[in-house]
N, C-alpha and C positions, 0 to 999 in steps of 0.2 A: 629631811633627812638627816641619818648619821653621819654625826662626824668621828674623824676614829679615840675622841677620847671620848662620846660616849659610849661605844661601840667598846671598849677595856674598864667599862666606870670609874675611872679619875685613878685606874694601876700607872706605872711607868709602861715609856711606847716600847713597842720589839722594836730594837736598830735595826729589824730584821724585814720591819711588817713594810709592805707595799705602799702602803696608808703615810706611816712613815717618811715625809720629805728629803731623809739623809738616810734612805737605806740604798745601800745599793743593788740589792735588787731590782731596782726601777732603771736603767740602765738592761739589763739581763731583761730584763722584761719588754722594754726598747726591740734590743734582740731577736728575740722571740716570733714577738708581732710586726714587728716590717714585716712590707707584704710581699715581701725576695725573702727577709729573713724563712719565714713562714713555709711557703712555698720550697724553698728547699729542702729544710729538714723534710718534708712531707713525701717530696719525692721520693729523696734517701729511703724512704720503708723499705722500699721493693730491692737495695741491696744497691754497693758500690757500683760508681758511677764515673766517669771519666768528665774533664769541666768540660765538654762538645758537648755531649750529650747530658747532660743535666743542662746548657744553655740552652737543647732542645722541645724537652723536656716545661723545661719553662719560657715556654712561649712568650717574647715582651725583653725580654730581660735582655741589656744592653751586659757584657762583655765590660766595660770597667762595675757595673752595679754587681753581676753575681762574685768577679773577683773579689770584691770590696762584702758581700753578705761570704764569703766560704772563706777571707779570713776573720774575721769578726768569729762566725761558729769556732773555724777552733778554734782560734784564742780561748775560745769559752770553754772548747774542753768538750763541745757534740759532736762534732765533725771529725776525725782522723784523715789526716790527710798524707799518699803513698806518693810516689815518684818512682815510675815505673820505670826499666831500664827499657829504651827504647829509643831509634830515632827515628822524628825528633823524638825526645822524649814528652812522656804523658802524667799527669796526674790524673789520682785515682781520690775523691772519696769516697768517706764512709761513715754512719752515723757513730758512735758510741756509745755504751753502755746507757750513759746519763740522755745525750741524744736521745735513743730509741724511746728515750724517758716521756722525754720534751715533745716528741713528735705522735706519739698514739696523743693523747688530748688534745695537739694540734690540730691532727685527722679529723677527729670528730668535732674542730670549732667546723673545717673545709663541707664537711657533710652538709656541718646546721645550713652555710648557709645557701647548698645547693639545693639544699631543698624549702627555704623561702626564703630567698632571691627573688621570685614572681610577686609574693605576698609585702614584701618588703619594696619592689620596682611597683605597686598595683596603691599600695601605701604614699610613696615622695609621689608617683605624680596629683594622686587624691589632696594632699596633703598644697601643691603645687596649684596644682587649679582653683585651691581656696582661699589661700592665700596671693594669687592675682587677681579672680572675680571680688575678691573682699568682701565682706560680713554683707 
């Protein structure tokens, strides 16, 4: 397996290269690829949604985890948050242009998972069977 210095041929490492341990982009990568961050970003591709609409769409997410994911993604500039003048007040979330750019490849990742889940599950089952059965 190649390490980052092999990839760069000995040249100084780019501080924004995610293979660099000091890369600030690693935190952003974590936000994008976390289970809830990924699902929230892709869910919002269809247009703006309120908190409870998102919670319904992203099955299994708790209010606490949804709120945390939304705060993080708003802070990262991937979502906009708009408080609507209603009683009781409601909040609507929408992808920013930056968020739309991030959501598109994440949608492709989810499509890959959907298409390949049966194959991966079969491989896991086969591996587990071989591991338990021994050589």
